[in-house]
All heavy atoms as TSV, in Angstrom:
chain	resi	resn	atom	element	x	y	z
A	1	MET	N	N	16.975	6.955	-28.300
A	1	MET	CA	C	15.600	6.524	-28.252
A	1	MET	C	C	14.882	7.146	-27.073
A	1	MET	O	O	13.718	7.501	-27.174
A	1	MET	CB	C	15.521	5.002	-28.165
A	1	MET	CG	C	14.100	4.502	-28.319
A	1	MET	SD	S	13.581	3.254	-27.162
A	1	MET	CE	C	12.994	4.062	-25.754
A	2	ALA	N	N	15.553	7.286	-25.948
A	2	ALA	CA	C	14.900	7.784	-24.737
A	2	ALA	C	C	14.724	9.294	-24.815
A	2	ALA	O	O	15.481	10.051	-24.218
A	2	ALA	CB	C	15.705	7.395	-23.512
A	3	LYS	N	N	13.726	9.730	-25.605
A	3	LYS	CA	C	13.449	11.152	-25.743
A	3	LYS	C	C	11.960	11.348	-26.008
A	3	LYS	O	O	11.370	10.633	-26.813
A	3	LYS	CB	C	14.265	11.732	-26.898
A	3	LYS	CG	C	14.238	13.240	-26.969
A	3	LYS	CD	C	15.234	13.752	-27.961
A	3	LYS	CE	C	16.623	13.704	-27.375
A	3	LYS	NZ	N	17.265	14.979	-27.258
A	4	CYS	N	N	11.382	12.299	-25.301
A	4	CYS	CA	C	9.969	12.616	-25.493
A	4	CYS	C	C	9.800	13.297	-26.851
A	4	CYS	O	O	10.544	14.223	-27.177
A	4	CYS	CB	C	9.482	13.532	-24.378
A	4	CYS	SG	S	7.773	14.076	-24.575
A	5	GLU	N	N	8.812	12.833	-27.627
A	5	GLU	CA	C	8.612	13.387	-28.964
A	5	GLU	C	C	7.835	14.700	-28.937
A	5	GLU	O	O	7.713	15.352	-29.972
A	5	GLU	CB	C	7.914	12.356	-29.849
A	5	GLU	CG	C	8.766	11.128	-30.081
A	5	GLU	CD	C	8.137	10.125	-31.020
A	5	GLU	OE1	O	7.335	10.528	-31.874
A	5	GLU	OE2	O	8.458	8.933	-30.880
A	6	VAL	N	N	7.333	15.111	-27.766
A	6	VAL	CA	C	6.600	16.371	-27.654
A	6	VAL	C	C	7.515	17.476	-27.136
A	6	VAL	O	O	7.703	18.501	-27.783
A	6	VAL	CB	C	5.371	16.208	-26.736
A	6	VAL	CG1	C	4.667	17.537	-26.534
A	6	VAL	CG2	C	4.420	15.189	-27.316
A	7	CYS	N	N	8.131	17.268	-25.972
A	7	CYS	CA	C	8.937	18.325	-25.356
A	7	CYS	C	C	10.438	18.133	-25.537
A	7	CYS	O	O	11.212	19.039	-25.265
A	7	CYS	CB	C	8.604	18.439	-23.871
A	7	CYS	SG	S	9.090	17.000	-22.892
A	8	GLY	N	N	10.866	16.932	-25.966
A	8	GLY	CA	C	12.285	16.688	-26.193
A	8	GLY	C	C	13.060	16.313	-24.947
A	8	GLY	O	O	14.294	16.286	-24.971
A	9	LYS	N	N	12.351	16.028	-23.857
A	9	LYS	CA	C	13.035	15.649	-22.625
A	9	LYS	C	C	13.778	14.336	-22.839
A	9	LYS	O	O	13.229	13.382	-23.370
A	9	LYS	CB	C	12.024	15.492	-21.499
A	9	LYS	CG	C	12.655	15.129	-20.154
A	9	LYS	CD	C	11.605	14.838	-19.116
A	9	LYS	CE	C	10.984	16.108	-18.616
A	9	LYS	NZ	N	10.114	15.886	-17.453
A	10	GLY	N	N	15.044	14.292	-22.453
A	10	GLY	CA	C	15.863	13.102	-22.653
A	10	GLY	C	C	16.609	12.715	-21.391
A	10	GLY	O	O	16.282	13.153	-20.289
A	11	ILE	N	N	17.631	11.888	-21.563
A	11	ILE	CA	C	18.425	11.406	-20.436
A	11	ILE	C	C	19.259	12.545	-19.872
A	11	ILE	O	O	19.913	13.277	-20.621
A	11	ILE	CB	C	19.320	10.241	-20.877
A	11	ILE	CG1	C	18.461	9.046	-21.255
A	11	ILE	CG2	C	20.308	9.858	-19.790
A	11	ILE	CD1	C	19.235	7.880	-21.826
A	12	ALA	N	N	19.224	12.712	-18.547
A	12	ALA	CA	C	20.028	13.722	-17.862
A	12	ALA	C	C	21.191	13.011	-17.169
A	12	ALA	O	O	21.051	11.879	-16.718
A	12	ALA	CB	C	19.190	14.473	-16.838
A	13	THR	N	N	22.335	13.672	-17.105
A	13	THR	CA	C	23.502	13.084	-16.465
A	13	THR	C	C	23.939	13.945	-15.297
A	13	THR	O	O	23.632	15.137	-15.231
A	13	THR	CB	C	24.682	12.947	-17.450
A	13	THR	OG1	O	25.022	14.244	-17.946
A	13	THR	CG2	C	24.331	12.038	-18.604
A	14	GLY	N	N	24.653	13.310	-14.374
A	14	GLY	CA	C	25.153	14.020	-13.205
A	14	GLY	C	C	26.019	13.114	-12.376
A	14	GLY	O	O	26.518	12.093	-12.868
A	15	ASN	N	N	26.188	13.462	-11.127
A	15	ASN	CA	C	27.032	12.691	-10.235
A	15	ASN	C	C	26.214	12.032	-9.139
A	15	ASN	O	O	25.288	12.638	-8.595
A	15	ASN	CB	C	28.090	13.586	-9.567
A	15	ASN	CG	C	29.197	13.969	-10.508
A	15	ASN	OD1	O	29.631	13.169	-11.319
A	15	ASN	ND2	N	29.651	15.204	-10.408
A	16	LYS	N	N	26.566	10.777	-8.834
A	16	LYS	CA	C	26.057	10.123	-7.638
A	16	LYS	C	C	27.069	10.446	-6.546
A	16	LYS	O	O	28.263	10.216	-6.730
A	16	LYS	CB	C	25.949	8.609	-7.855
A	16	LYS	CG	C	25.448	7.862	-6.642
A	16	LYS	CD	C	24.984	6.469	-6.986
A	16	LYS	CE	C	26.150	5.556	-7.307
A	16	LYS	NZ	N	25.726	4.155	-7.442
A	17	VAL	N	N	26.601	11.032	-5.444
A	17	VAL	CA	C	27.505	11.462	-4.378
A	17	VAL	C	C	27.251	10.595	-3.156
A	17	VAL	O	O	26.152	10.566	-2.605
A	17	VAL	CB	C	27.295	12.957	-4.036
A	17	VAL	CG1	C	28.275	13.397	-2.969
A	17	VAL	CG2	C	27.441	13.808	-5.280
A	18	SER	N	N	28.284	9.890	-2.716
A	18	SER	CA	C	28.154	9.009	-1.564
A	18	SER	C	C	28.285	9.806	-0.262
A	18	SER	O	O	28.569	11.003	-0.262
A	18	SER	CB	C	29.226	7.922	-1.612
A	18	SER	OG	O	30.500	8.500	-1.374
A	19	HIS	N	N	28.067	9.125	0.841
A	19	HIS	CA	C	28.179	9.752	2.153
A	19	HIS	C	C	29.594	10.276	2.389
A	19	HIS	O	O	29.780	11.301	3.050
A	19	HIS	CB	C	27.794	8.740	3.238
A	19	HIS	CG	C	27.901	9.259	4.624
A	19	HIS	ND1	N	27.075	10.247	5.112
A	19	HIS	CD2	C	28.749	8.952	5.648
A	19	HIS	CE1	C	27.416	10.521	6.385
A	19	HIS	NE2	N	28.427	9.733	6.717
A	20	SER	N	N	30.599	9.581	1.831
A	20	SER	CA	C	31.983	10.026	1.985
A	20	SER	C	C	32.401	10.996	0.890
A	20	SER	O	O	33.581	11.279	0.715
A	20	SER	CB	C	32.923	8.818	1.973
A	20	SER	OG	O	32.803	8.126	0.751
A	21	ASN	N	N	31.417	11.513	0.128
A	21	ASN	CA	C	31.605	12.534	-0.903
A	21	ASN	C	C	32.405	12.038	-2.109
A	21	ASN	O	O	33.031	12.826	-2.801
A	21	ASN	CB	C	32.248	13.796	-0.313
A	21	ASN	CG	C	31.846	15.042	-1.067
A	21	ASN	OD1	O	30.775	15.082	-1.661
A	21	ASN	ND2	N	32.692	16.057	-1.058
A	22	ILE	N	N	32.352	10.728	-2.376
A	22	ILE	CA	C	32.948	10.186	-3.595
A	22	ILE	C	C	31.928	10.345	-4.713
A	22	ILE	O	O	30.770	9.974	-4.566
A	22	ILE	CB	C	33.336	8.707	-3.406
A	22	ILE	CG1	C	34.425	8.586	-2.332
A	22	ILE	CG2	C	33.777	8.085	-4.719
A	22	ILE	CD1	C	34.728	7.163	-1.934
A	23	LYS	N	N	32.367	10.907	-5.839
A	23	LYS	CA	C	31.452	11.195	-6.942
A	23	LYS	C	C	31.696	10.233	-8.098
A	23	LYS	O	O	32.820	10.062	-8.537
A	23	LYS	CB	C	31.632	12.632	-7.402
A	23	LYS	CG	C	31.257	13.646	-6.347
A	23	LYS	CD	C	31.731	15.024	-6.680
A	23	LYS	CE	C	31.457	15.982	-5.561
A	23	LYS	NZ	N	32.395	15.825	-4.457
A	24	THR	N	N	30.609	9.614	-8.578
A	24	THR	CA	C	30.653	8.780	-9.765
A	24	THR	C	C	29.517	9.199	-10.682
A	24	THR	O	O	28.500	9.721	-10.233
A	24	THR	CB	C	30.512	7.281	-9.418
A	24	THR	OG1	O	29.315	7.092	-8.681
A	24	THR	CG2	C	31.690	6.794	-8.596
A	25	LYS	N	N	29.699	8.963	-11.981
A	25	LYS	CA	C	28.703	9.371	-12.962
A	25	LYS	C	C	27.449	8.504	-12.875
A	25	LYS	O	O	27.522	7.312	-12.604
A	25	LYS	CB	C	29.275	9.261	-14.383
A	25	LYS	CG	C	30.289	10.324	-14.708
A	25	LYS	CD	C	29.619	11.679	-14.807
A	25	LYS	CE	C	30.583	12.730	-15.313
A	25	LYS	NZ	N	29.959	14.047	-15.334
A	26	ARG	N	N	26.283	9.122	-13.131
A	26	ARG	CA	C	25.032	8.395	-13.186
A	26	ARG	C	C	24.090	9.108	-14.141
A	26	ARG	O	O	24.377	10.223	-14.576
A	26	ARG	CB	C	24.393	8.255	-11.806
A	26	ARG	CG	C	23.982	9.578	-11.179
A	26	ARG	CD	C	22.866	9.429	-10.187
A	26	ARG	NE	N	21.646	9.003	-10.863
A	26	ARG	CZ	C	20.507	8.769	-10.231
A	26	ARG	NH1	N	20.427	8.922	-8.933
A	26	ARG	NH2	N	19.426	8.404	-10.896
A	27	THR	N	N	22.978	8.438	-14.498
A	27	THR	CA	C	22.018	9.031	-15.414
A	27	THR	C	C	20.621	8.963	-14.824
A	27	THR	O	O	20.326	8.107	-13.989
A	27	THR	CB	C	22.010	8.310	-16.779
A	27	THR	OG1	O	21.652	6.952	-16.582
A	27	THR	CG2	C	23.359	8.401	-17.468
A	28	TRP	N	N	19.761	9.876	-15.274
A	28	TRP	CA	C	18.343	9.872	-14.929
A	28	TRP	C	C	17.578	9.731	-16.230
A	28	TRP	O	O	17.766	10.531	-17.157
A	28	TRP	CB	C	17.926	11.177	-14.250
A	28	TRP	CG	C	18.417	11.336	-12.865
A	28	TRP	CD1	C	17.774	10.959	-11.711
A	28	TRP	CD2	C	19.646	11.931	-12.452
A	28	TRP	NE1	N	18.527	11.285	-10.618
A	28	TRP	CE2	C	19.697	11.882	-11.047
A	28	TRP	CE3	C	20.723	12.492	-13.132
A	28	TRP	CZ2	C	20.763	12.369	-10.321
A	28	TRP	CZ3	C	21.780	12.973	-12.409
A	28	TRP	CH2	C	21.789	12.915	-11.014
A	29	SER	N	N	16.701	8.746	-16.311
A	29	SER	CA	C	15.907	8.540	-17.509
A	29	SER	C	C	14.523	9.150	-17.330
A	29	SER	O	O	13.953	9.087	-16.241
A	29	SER	CB	C	15.753	7.051	-17.802
A	29	SER	OG	O	17.011	6.467	-18.047
A	30	PRO	N	N	13.961	9.747	-18.392
A	30	PRO	CA	C	12.606	10.272	-18.293
A	30	PRO	C	C	11.588	9.137	-18.257
A	30	PRO	O	O	11.845	8.051	-18.784
A	30	PRO	CB	C	12.446	11.106	-19.564
A	30	PRO	CG	C	13.395	10.486	-20.526
A	30	PRO	CD	C	14.545	9.984	-19.711
A	31	ASN	N	N	10.440	9.390	-17.656
A	31	ASN	CA	C	9.372	8.393	-17.569
A	31	ASN	C	C	8.579	8.448	-18.874
A	31	ASN	O	O	7.621	9.192	-19.004
A	31	ASN	CB	C	8.481	8.687	-16.361
A	31	ASN	CG	C	7.479	7.583	-16.118
A	31	ASN	OD1	O	7.419	6.611	-16.847
A	31	ASN	ND2	N	6.678	7.757	-15.080
A	32	LEU	N	N	9.017	7.640	-19.858
A	32	LEU	CA	C	8.385	7.641	-21.168
A	32	LEU	C	C	7.366	6.526	-21.275
A	32	LEU	O	O	7.581	5.424	-20.782
A	32	LEU	CB	C	9.432	7.465	-22.268
A	32	LEU	CG	C	10.462	8.565	-22.414
A	32	LEU	CD1	C	11.415	8.231	-23.542
A	32	LEU	CD2	C	9.795	9.888	-22.677
A	33	GLN	N	N	6.246	6.836	-21.922
A	33	GLN	CA	C	5.200	5.859	-22.187
A	33	GLN	C	C	4.980	5.822	-23.694
A	33	GLN	O	O	5.032	6.857	-24.351
A	33	GLN	CB	C	3.894	6.263	-21.491
A	33	GLN	CG	C	4.028	6.555	-20.016
A	33	GLN	CD	C	4.325	5.314	-19.211
A	33	GLN	OE1	O	3.761	4.269	-19.473
A	33	GLN	NE2	N	5.210	5.445	-18.245
A	34	ARG	N	N	4.735	4.619	-24.216
A	34	ARG	CA	C	4.421	4.487	-25.643
A	34	ARG	C	C	2.903	4.498	-25.772
A	34	ARG	O	O	2.237	3.546	-25.388
A	34	ARG	CB	C	4.996	3.184	-26.196
A	34	ARG	CG	C	4.961	3.116	-27.701
A	34	ARG	CD	C	6.002	2.142	-28.202
A	34	ARG	NE	N	6.087	2.217	-29.649
A	34	ARG	CZ	C	5.710	1.239	-30.463
A	34	ARG	NH1	N	5.232	0.119	-29.981
A	34	ARG	NH2	N	5.835	1.386	-31.760
A	35	VAL	N	N	2.383	5.609	-26.301
A	35	VAL	CA	C	0.937	5.775	-26.372
A	35	VAL	C	C	0.522	6.009	-27.818
A	35	VAL	O	O	1.306	6.459	-28.645
A	35	VAL	CB	C	0.442	6.950	-25.500
A	35	VAL	CG1	C	0.733	6.712	-24.047
A	35	VAL	CG2	C	1.045	8.252	-25.959
A	36	LYS	N	N	-0.745	5.694	-28.091
A	36	LYS	CA	C	-1.315	5.969	-29.406
A	36	LYS	C	C	-1.911	7.366	-29.343
A	36	LYS	O	O	-2.844	7.621	-28.586
A	36	LYS	CB	C	-2.376	4.934	-29.742
A	36	LYS	CG	C	-2.724	4.885	-31.220
A	36	LYS	CD	C	-3.860	3.931	-31.505
A	36	LYS	CE	C	-3.395	2.494	-31.472
A	36	LYS	NZ	N	-4.471	1.577	-31.932
A	37	ALA	N	N	-1.344	8.283	-30.133
A	37	ALA	CA	C	-1.778	9.677	-30.112
A	37	ALA	C	C	-2.122	10.119	-31.524
A	37	ALA	O	O	-1.707	9.515	-32.509
A	37	ALA	CB	C	-0.670	10.563	-29.549
A	38	MET	N	N	-2.899	11.202	-31.590
A	38	MET	CA	C	-3.261	11.772	-32.879
A	38	MET	C	C	-2.135	12.688	-33.360
A	38	MET	O	O	-1.818	13.686	-32.716
A	38	MET	CB	C	-4.558	12.566	-32.765
A	38	MET	CG	C	-5.768	11.726	-32.410
A	38	MET	SD	S	-6.122	10.436	-33.594
A	38	MET	CE	C	-6.871	11.377	-34.885
A	39	VAL	N	N	-1.519	12.325	-34.493
A	39	VAL	CA	C	-0.451	13.125	-35.083
A	39	VAL	C	C	-0.870	13.460	-36.518
A	39	VAL	O	O	-1.022	12.567	-37.347
A	39	VAL	CB	C	0.891	12.349	-35.070
A	39	VAL	CG1	C	1.976	13.175	-35.742
A	39	VAL	CG2	C	1.282	11.976	-33.657
A	40	ASP	N	N	-1.055	14.738	-36.795
A	40	ASP	CA	C	-1.511	15.219	-38.103
A	40	ASP	C	C	-2.812	14.556	-38.537
A	40	ASP	O	O	-2.988	14.178	-39.698
A	40	ASP	CB	C	-0.429	15.009	-39.168
A	40	ASP	CG	C	0.827	15.806	-38.871
A	40	ASP	OD1	O	0.695	16.896	-38.288
A	40	ASP	OD2	O	1.926	15.339	-39.221
A	41	GLY	N	N	-3.731	14.348	-37.599
A	41	GLY	CA	C	-5.046	13.811	-37.900
A	41	GLY	C	C	-5.151	12.305	-38.000
A	41	GLY	O	O	-6.217	11.771	-38.247
A	42	SER	N	N	-4.031	11.598	-37.809
A	42	SER	CA	C	-4.084	10.133	-37.864
A	42	SER	C	C	-3.432	9.558	-36.609
A	42	SER	O	O	-2.496	10.148	-36.066
A	42	SER	CB	C	-3.368	9.613	-39.110
A	42	SER	OG	O	-2.015	9.981	-39.084
A	43	PRO	N	N	-3.902	8.393	-36.127
A	43	PRO	CA	C	-3.311	7.803	-34.928
A	43	PRO	C	C	-1.933	7.225	-35.206
A	43	PRO	O	O	-1.689	6.619	-36.246
A	43	PRO	CB	C	-4.314	6.703	-34.545
A	43	PRO	CG	C	-5.067	6.407	-35.778
A	43	PRO	CD	C	-5.069	7.651	-36.604
A	44	LYS	N	N	-1.026	7.453	-34.262
A	44	LYS	CA	C	0.350	6.985	-34.400
A	44	LYS	C	C	0.893	6.682	-33.013
A	44	LYS	O	O	0.549	7.372	-32.051
A	44	LYS	CB	C	1.193	8.071	-35.081
A	44	LYS	CG	C	2.627	7.700	-35.322
A	44	LYS	CD	C	3.377	8.866	-35.957
A	44	LYS	CE	C	4.852	8.568	-36.006
A	44	LYS	NZ	N	5.635	9.743	-36.417
A	45	LYS	N	N	1.722	5.637	-32.877
A	45	LYS	CA	C	2.338	5.328	-31.593
A	45	LYS	C	C	3.585	6.182	-31.409
A	45	LYS	O	O	4.471	6.196	-32.270
A	45	LYS	CB	C	2.703	3.847	-31.514
A	45	LYS	CG	C	1.501	2.960	-31.294
A	45	LYS	CD	C	1.898	1.572	-30.901
A	45	LYS	CE	C	0.662	0.756	-30.576
A	45	LYS	NZ	N	1.012	-0.638	-30.271
A	46	VAL	N	N	3.627	6.915	-30.296
A	46	VAL	CA	C	4.741	7.821	-30.021
A	46	VAL	C	C	5.219	7.615	-28.589
A	46	VAL	O	O	4.472	7.155	-27.729
A	46	VAL	CB	C	4.333	9.300	-30.237
A	46	VAL	CG1	C	4.082	9.601	-31.700
A	46	VAL	CG2	C	3.128	9.661	-29.419
A	47	HIS	N	N	6.487	7.966	-28.339
A	47	HIS	CA	C	7.051	7.946	-26.995
A	47	HIS	C	C	6.858	9.331	-26.389
A	47	HIS	O	O	7.352	10.325	-26.936
A	47	HIS	CB	C	8.536	7.602	-27.032
A	47	HIS	CG	C	8.804	6.177	-27.357
A	47	HIS	ND1	N	9.074	5.743	-28.626
A	47	HIS	CD2	C	8.817	5.074	-26.564
A	47	HIS	CE1	C	9.259	4.438	-28.615
A	47	HIS	NE2	N	9.110	4.000	-27.373
A	48	VAL	N	N	6.115	9.401	-25.271
A	48	VAL	CA	C	5.780	10.674	-24.645
A	48	VAL	C	C	6.059	10.563	-23.152
A	48	VAL	O	O	5.776	9.534	-22.535
A	48	VAL	CB	C	4.290	11.019	-24.882
A	48	VAL	CG1	C	3.935	12.348	-24.270
A	48	VAL	CG2	C	3.963	11.015	-26.359
A	49	CYS	N	N	6.602	11.634	-22.550
A	49	CYS	CA	C	6.844	11.622	-21.114
A	49	CYS	C	C	5.520	11.835	-20.373
A	49	CYS	O	O	4.564	12.386	-20.912
A	49	CYS	CB	C	7.868	12.680	-20.719
A	49	CYS	SG	S	7.343	14.380	-20.900
A	50	THR	N	N	5.469	11.396	-19.137
A	50	THR	CA	C	4.234	11.473	-18.356
A	50	THR	C	C	3.860	12.911	-18.032
A	50	THR	O	O	2.687	13.208	-17.828
A	50	THR	CB	C	4.363	10.662	-17.060
A	50	THR	OG1	O	5.537	11.086	-16.364
A	50	THR	CG2	C	4.469	9.186	-17.366
A	51	ARG	N	N	4.809	13.820	-17.989
A	51	ARG	CA	C	4.502	15.234	-17.747
A	51	ARG	C	C	3.664	15.805	-18.883
A	51	ARG	O	O	2.709	16.535	-18.665
A	51	ARG	CB	C	5.818	16.005	-17.594
A	51	ARG	CG	C	5.720	17.502	-17.517
A	51	ARG	CD	C	5.488	18.068	-16.146
A	51	ARG	NE	N	6.251	17.506	-15.070
A	51	ARG	CZ	C	7.263	18.117	-14.453
A	51	ARG	NH1	N	7.674	19.297	-14.881
A	51	ARG	NH2	N	7.853	17.569	-13.426
A	52	CYS	N	N	4.001	15.438	-20.128
A	52	CYS	CA	C	3.225	15.911	-21.284
A	52	CYS	C	C	1.853	15.255	-21.328
A	52	CYS	O	O	0.870	15.895	-21.701
A	52	CYS	CB	C	3.975	15.629	-22.584
A	52	CYS	SG	S	5.440	16.651	-22.794
A	53	LEU	N	N	1.766	13.994	-20.946
A	53	LEU	CA	C	0.473	13.311	-20.904
A	53	LEU	C	C	-0.447	13.959	-19.879
A	53	LEU	O	O	-1.620	14.213	-20.143
A	53	LEU	CB	C	0.654	11.835	-20.553
A	53	LEU	CG	C	1.108	10.907	-21.665
A	53	LEU	CD1	C	1.363	9.522	-21.100
A	53	LEU	CD2	C	0.070	10.846	-22.754
A	54	ARG	N	N	0.107	14.239	-18.690
A	54	ARG	CA	C	-0.694	14.777	-17.592
A	54	ARG	C	C	-1.140	16.202	-17.865
A	54	ARG	O	O	-2.239	16.603	-17.492
A	54	ARG	CB	C	0.139	14.715	-16.318
A	54	ARG	CG	C	-0.656	14.536	-15.059
A	54	ARG	CD	C	0.261	14.327	-13.882
A	54	ARG	NE	N	1.188	15.431	-13.752
A	54	ARG	CZ	C	2.370	15.351	-13.160
A	54	ARG	NH1	N	2.783	14.209	-12.661
A	54	ARG	NH2	N	3.152	16.390	-13.054
A	55	SER	N	N	-0.294	17.001	-18.540
A	55	SER	CA	C	-0.625	18.406	-18.767
A	55	SER	C	C	-1.525	18.602	-19.984
A	55	SER	O	O	-1.920	19.722	-20.277
A	55	SER	CB	C	0.652	19.227	-18.931
A	55	SER	OG	O	1.365	18.784	-20.065
A	56	GLY	N	N	-1.818	17.526	-20.723
A	56	GLY	CA	C	-2.734	17.626	-21.847
A	56	GLY	C	C	-2.099	18.087	-23.145
A	56	GLY	O	O	-2.795	18.551	-24.036
A	57	LYS	N	N	-0.788	17.971	-23.274
A	57	LYS	CA	C	-0.118	18.378	-24.508
A	57	LYS	C	C	-0.278	17.337	-25.611
A	57	LYS	O	O	0.048	17.592	-26.757
A	57	LYS	CB	C	1.377	18.592	-24.254
A	57	LYS	CG	C	1.681	19.763	-23.359
A	57	LYS	CD	C	3.170	19.947	-23.176
A	57	LYS	CE	C	3.471	21.107	-22.270
A	57	LYS	NZ	N	4.919	21.234	-22.025
A	58	VAL	N	N	-0.795	16.133	-25.249
A	58	VAL	CA	C	-0.949	15.049	-26.201
A	58	VAL	C	C	-2.426	14.681	-26.279
A	58	VAL	O	O	-3.077	14.500	-25.263
A	58	VAL	CB	C	-0.128	13.814	-25.753
A	58	VAL	CG1	C	-0.322	12.674	-26.713
A	58	VAL	CG2	C	1.326	14.162	-25.617
A	59	GLU	N	N	-2.933	14.588	-27.508
A	59	GLU	CA	C	-4.311	14.137	-27.703
A	59	GLU	C	C	-4.288	12.647	-27.962
A	59	GLU	O	O	-3.763	12.192	-28.985
A	59	GLU	CB	C	-4.941	14.875	-28.893
A	59	GLU	CG	C	-6.404	14.516	-29.104
A	59	GLU	CD	C	-6.981	15.199	-30.333
A	59	GLU	OE1	O	-6.351	16.122	-30.855
A	59	GLU	OE2	O	-8.065	14.773	-30.756
A	60	ARG	N	N	-4.829	11.869	-27.002
A	60	ARG	CA	C	-4.824	10.407	-27.123
A	60	ARG	C	C	-5.792	9.955	-28.203
A	60	ARG	O	O	-6.875	10.507	-28.354
A	60	ARG	CB	C	-5.241	9.761	-25.799
A	60	ARG	CG	C	-4.347	10.084	-24.607
A	60	ARG	CD	C	-3.060	9.294	-24.570
A	60	ARG	NE	N	-3.237	7.874	-24.467
A	60	ARG	CZ	C	-3.112	7.163	-23.356
A	60	ARG	NH1	N	-2.834	7.767	-22.230
A	60	ARG	NH2	N	-3.248	5.862	-23.372
A	61	ALA	N	N	-5.405	8.926	-28.958
A	61	ALA	CA	C	-6.275	8.326	-29.966
A	61	ALA	C	C	-7.039	7.180	-29.308
A	61	ALA	O	O	-6.525	6.491	-28.438
A	61	ALA	CB	C	-5.459	7.795	-31.132
A	62	ILE	N	N	-8.256	6.978	-29.741
A	62	ILE	CA	C	-9.093	5.926	-29.151
A	62	ILE	C	C	-9.039	4.682	-30.007
A	62	ILE	O	O	-8.900	4.704	-31.176
A	62	ILE	CB	C	-10.551	6.409	-28.995
A	62	ILE	CG1	C	-10.565	7.610	-28.054
A	62	ILE	CG2	C	-11.445	5.304	-28.482
A	62	ILE	CD1	C	-11.896	8.303	-27.955
């Protein structure tokens, strides 16, 4: 579910590294917003990351 419907940005994984250099797995979630956008000429609620919203890749529906 955690995936931008415009750019496809999803959950990233990596290591949390402590001060003593112990590594454990962790995840980073994208900042997704559920917005009403124009999709194929009709308004639809979609999950979009804030980077796509800010750069104007999504046309918001009123």
